[in-house]
C-alpha positions as a Markdown table, in Angstrom:
| # | Residue | x | y | z |
|---|---|---|---|---|
| 1 | Met | -38.6 | -6.8 | 6.4 |
| 2 | Ser | -39.0 | -5.8 | 2.8 |
| 3 | Glu | -35.3 | -5.9 | 1.9 |
| 4 | Pro | -33.8 | -9.4 | 1.0 |
| 5 | Leu | -31.7 | -10.8 | 3.8 |
| 6 | Glu | -28.4 | -10.9 | 1.8 |
| 7 | His | -28.8 | -7.3 | 0.5 |
| 8 | Ala | -29.6 | -6.0 | 4.0 |
| 9 | Tyr | -26.6 | -7.9 | 5.4 |
| 10 | Phe | -24.2 | -6.6 | 2.8 |
| 11 | Asn | -25.4 | -3.0 | 3.5 |
| 12 | Trp | -24.9 | -3.7 | 7.3 |
| 13 | Leu | -21.3 | -4.9 | 6.6 |
| 14 | Cys | -20.6 | -1.8 | 4.4 |
| 15 | Ala | -21.8 | 0.4 | 7.2 |
| 16 | Lys | -19.2 | -1.1 | 9.5 |
| 17 | Val | -16.4 | 0.1 | 7.3 |
| 18 | Asn | -17.6 | 3.1 | 5.4 |
| 19 | Arg | -15.4 | 6.2 | 5.7 |
| 20 | Leu | -17.7 | 9.0 | 6.9 |
| 21 | Glu | -15.3 | 11.7 | 5.8 |
| 22 | Asn | -15.9 | 10.7 | 2.1 |
| 23 | Ser | -19.3 | 12.0 | 1.0 |
| 24 | Thr | -18.6 | 11.8 | -2.7 |
| 25 | Pro | -20.6 | 8.8 | -4.1 |
| 26 | Ser | -18.2 | 8.2 | -6.9 |
| 27 | Leu | -15.4 | 7.7 | -4.4 |
| 28 | Ser | -17.2 | 5.1 | -2.4 |
| 29 | Tyr | -15.9 | 1.5 | -2.3 |
| 30 | Thr | -19.2 | -0.4 | -2.9 |
| 31 | Leu | -17.9 | -2.2 | -6.0 |
| 32 | Leu | -14.7 | -3.3 | -4.2 |
| 33 | Leu | -16.7 | -4.4 | -1.1 |
| 34 | Arg | -19.0 | -6.4 | -3.3 |
| 35 | Met | -15.9 | -8.2 | -4.8 |
| 36 | Leu | -14.6 | -8.8 | -1.3 |
| 37 | His | -17.9 | -10.2 | -0.2 |
| 38 | Gly | -18.2 | -12.3 | -3.3 |
| 39 | Thr | -14.8 | -14.0 | -2.7 |
| 40 | Glu | -14.6 | -16.9 | -0.4 |
| 41 | Phe | -12.1 | -16.8 | 2.4 |
| 42 | Val | -10.3 | -20.1 | 2.2 |
| 43 | Trp | -8.3 | -21.2 | 5.2 |
| 44 | Leu | -5.2 | -23.3 | 4.5 |
| 45 | Ile | -3.3 | -23.1 | 7.8 |
| 46 | Ser | -4.6 | -24.6 | 11.0 |
| 47 | Gly | -5.9 | -21.7 | 13.2 |
| 48 | Asp | -7.1 | -19.7 | 10.3 |
| 49 | Asp | -10.4 | -21.6 | 10.6 |
| 50 | Asn | -10.9 | -19.3 | 13.6 |
| 51 | Arg | -10.7 | -16.3 | 11.3 |
| 52 | Ala | -13.4 | -17.9 | 9.1 |
| 53 | Glu | -15.6 | -18.6 | 12.1 |
| 54 | Asp | -15.2 | -15.1 | 13.3 |
| 55 | Gly | -16.5 | -13.9 | 9.9 |
| 56 | Val | -19.5 | -16.1 | 10.0 |
| 57 | Glu | -20.2 | -14.9 | 13.6 |
| 58 | Leu | -21.0 | -11.5 | 12.0 |
| 59 | Arg | -24.1 | -13.1 | 10.5 |
| 60 | Arg | -25.3 | -14.1 | 13.9 |
| 61 | Glu | -24.7 | -10.6 | 15.2 |
| 62 | Phe | -26.6 | -9.2 | 12.2 |
| 63 | Leu | -29.6 | -11.5 | 12.8 |
| 64 | Thr | -29.7 | -10.5 | 16.4 |
| 65 | Val | -29.7 | -6.7 | 15.7 |
| 66 | Ser | -31.8 | -6.7 | 12.6 |
| 67 | Gly | -34.7 | -8.9 | 13.5 |
| 68 | Tyr | -34.3 | -11.1 | 10.4 |
| 69 | Ser | -34.9 | -14.8 | 11.0 |
| 70 | Asp | -32.2 | -17.4 | 10.8 |
| 71 | Glu | -31.9 | -19.1 | 7.4 |
| 72 | Asp | -29.9 | -22.4 | 7.6 |
| 73 | Asp | -28.8 | -22.2 | 4.0 |
| 74 | Trp | -27.5 | -18.7 | 4.4 |
| 75 | Met | -25.7 | -19.5 | 7.7 |
| 76 | Gly | -24.0 | -22.4 | 6.0 |
| 77 | Val | -22.4 | -20.3 | 3.3 |
| 78 | Gln | -18.6 | -20.1 | 3.6 |
| 79 | Cys | -17.0 | -16.9 | 5.1 |
| 80 | Ser | -16.3 | -14.2 | 2.6 |
| 81 | Val | -13.1 | -12.1 | 2.5 |
| 82 | Leu | -15.1 | -9.1 | 3.5 |
| 83 | Glu | -16.5 | -10.9 | 6.6 |
| 84 | Met | -13.1 | -12.1 | 7.6 |
| 85 | Leu | -11.5 | -8.7 | 7.2 |
| 86 | Ile | -14.2 | -7.0 | 9.2 |
| 87 | Ala | -14.1 | -9.6 | 12.0 |
| 88 | Phe | -10.3 | -9.6 | 12.1 |
| 89 | Ser | -10.2 | -5.8 | 12.2 |
| 90 | Arg | -12.3 | -6.0 | 15.4 |
| 91 | Arg | -9.9 | -8.5 | 16.9 |
| 92 | Ala | -7.0 | -6.3 | 16.0 |
| 93 | Ala | -8.7 | -3.3 | 17.6 |
| 94 | Phe | -9.3 | -5.3 | 20.8 |
| 95 | Ser | -5.5 | -6.0 | 20.9 |
| 96 | Thr | -4.3 | -2.5 | 20.2 |
| 97 | Asp | -5.3 | 1.1 | 20.6 |
| 98 | Ile | -6.2 | 1.4 | 16.9 |
| 99 | Asp | -9.9 | 1.2 | 16.1 |
| 100 | Ala | -11.4 | -1.5 | 13.9 |
| 101 | Asn | -12.2 | 0.8 | 11.0 |
| 102 | Glu | -8.6 | 2.0 | 10.8 |
| 103 | Trp | -7.4 | -1.6 | 10.8 |
| 104 | Phe | -9.8 | -2.6 | 8.0 |
| 105 | Trp | -8.4 | 0.2 | 5.8 |
| 106 | Glu | -4.9 | -0.6 | 6.7 |
| 107 | Phe | -5.5 | -4.2 | 5.6 |
| 108 | Leu | -6.8 | -2.9 | 2.3 |
| 109 | Asp | -3.7 | -0.7 | 2.0 |
| 110 | Asn | -1.4 | -3.6 | 2.7 |
| 111 | Leu | -3.2 | -5.8 | 0.1 |
| 112 | Gly | -2.9 | -3.0 | -2.5 |
| 113 | Leu | -6.7 | -2.6 | -2.8 |
| 114 | Arg | -7.2 | 0.9 | -1.3 |
| 115 | Glu | -6.9 | 2.6 | -4.7 |
| 116 | Phe | -9.9 | 0.7 | -6.1 |
| 117 | Asn | -12.8 | 3.0 | -5.2 |
| 118 | Asp | -15.9 | 3.1 | -7.4 |
| 119 | Ala | -14.4 | 5.8 | -9.6 |
| 120 | Asn | -11.1 | 3.9 | -10.1 |
| 121 | Leu | -12.2 | 0.3 | -10.3 |
| 122 | Arg | -11.6 | -0.4 | -14.0 |
| 123 | Ser | -10.0 | -3.8 | -13.8 |
| 124 | Tyr | -11.9 | -6.4 | -11.9 |
| 125 | Asp | -9.2 | -8.8 | -13.0 |
| 126 | Gln | -6.6 | -6.9 | -11.1 |
| 127 | Val | -8.6 | -7.0 | -7.9 |
| 128 | Ala | -9.3 | -10.7 | -8.5 |
| 129 | Glu | -5.6 | -11.4 | -8.9 |
| 130 | Ile | -4.8 | -9.5 | -5.6 |
| 131 | Leu | -7.5 | -11.5 | -3.8 |
| 132 | Tyr | -6.2 | -14.7 | -5.3 |
| 133 | Thr | -2.7 | -14.0 | -4.1 |
| 134 | Phe | -4.0 | -13.3 | -0.6 |
| 135 | Val | -6.5 | -16.1 | -0.3 |
| 136 | Trp | -4.3 | -18.8 | -1.7 |
| 137 | Arg | -1.2 | -17.5 | 0.1 |
| 138 | Gln | 0.8 | -16.7 | -3.0 |
| 139 | Tyr | 2.4 | -13.7 | -1.4 |
| 140 | Asp | 6.2 | -13.7 | -0.7 |
| 141 | Phe | 8.2 | -14.9 | 2.3 |
| 142 | Arg | 7.9 | -11.5 | 4.0 |
| 143 | Gly | 4.2 | -11.2 | 3.5 |
| 144 | Asp | 4.2 | -8.7 | 0.5 |
| 145 | Gly | 0.9 | -9.3 | -1.2 |
| 146 | Gly | -0.8 | -10.4 | 2.1 |
| 147 | Leu | -2.3 | -8.6 | 5.0 |
| 148 | Phe | 0.9 | -8.1 | 6.9 |
| 149 | Pro | 4.0 | -7.3 | 4.9 |
| 150 | Leu | 7.1 | -7.2 | 7.1 |
| 151 | Asp | 10.4 | -5.4 | 6.8 |
| 152 | Glu | 12.1 | -8.4 | 8.2 |
| 153 | Ala | 10.4 | -11.8 | 8.6 |
| 154 | Arg | 11.6 | -14.5 | 11.0 |
| 155 | His | 9.3 | -17.1 | 9.3 |
| 156 | Asp | 7.9 | -17.7 | 5.8 |
| 157 | Gln | 4.6 | -15.8 | 6.2 |
| 158 | Thr | 2.9 | -18.1 | 3.7 |
| 159 | Asn | 3.1 | -20.8 | 6.4 |
| 160 | Val | 2.1 | -18.6 | 9.4 |
| 161 | Glu | -1.4 | -18.4 | 10.8 |
| 162 | Ile | -3.0 | -15.0 | 10.2 |
| 163 | Trp | -3.1 | -14.2 | 14.0 |
| 164 | Tyr | 0.6 | -14.8 | 14.3 |
| 165 | Gln | 1.3 | -12.8 | 11.2 |
| 166 | Phe | -0.5 | -10.0 | 12.8 |
| 167 | Cys | 1.5 | -10.3 | 16.0 |
| 168 | Glu | 4.8 | -10.3 | 14.0 |
| 169 | Tyr | 3.5 | -7.3 | 12.0 |
| 170 | Leu | 2.8 | -5.4 | 15.3 |
| 171 | Glu | 6.4 | -6.1 | 16.4 |
| 172 | Asp | 7.8 | -5.2 | 12.9 |
| 173 | Gln | 5.9 | -1.9 | 12.9 |
| 174 | Asp | 6.8 | -1.3 | 16.6 |
| 175 | Arg | 3.1 | -1.1 | 17.6 |
| 176 | Met | 3.0 | -3.7 | 20.3 |
| 177 | Pro | 0.5 | -2.6 | 23.0 |
């Protein structure tokens, strides 16, 4: 393997979420995906540690399919937001009839990040602020600013595990399987 492990892994993650209908390089999302991968997913609510572990599990999958050898230091790095979102989009797809790629991009829409393709990413600070709001659960009661904004919330979404936010979001959007 001539490509460094972390570079190969990032490219592998990007391939999981790239939108094939967009062949214009300037409209790719590589810069945003790098920011997502460079931001640690911090779990604050019991149960969200499962989301982090799911993200780290992607590394094990990558090692299995790529032939790279396991590096303890690399495996011990905390889960990134990109890893968590990709892993959670897979869980969401398993629970619905919507595929993982669609879920990933819906998550970016809900976070307000979809507009930041490589041609439009002029403010890293704005993206960093959005990620801070999400990671540190600074979004509002209904989830605006998080992954799952609701029209009507029964509980303060800042105190609800991500899996249960997702379940409430499905009900709110009338998308229950």
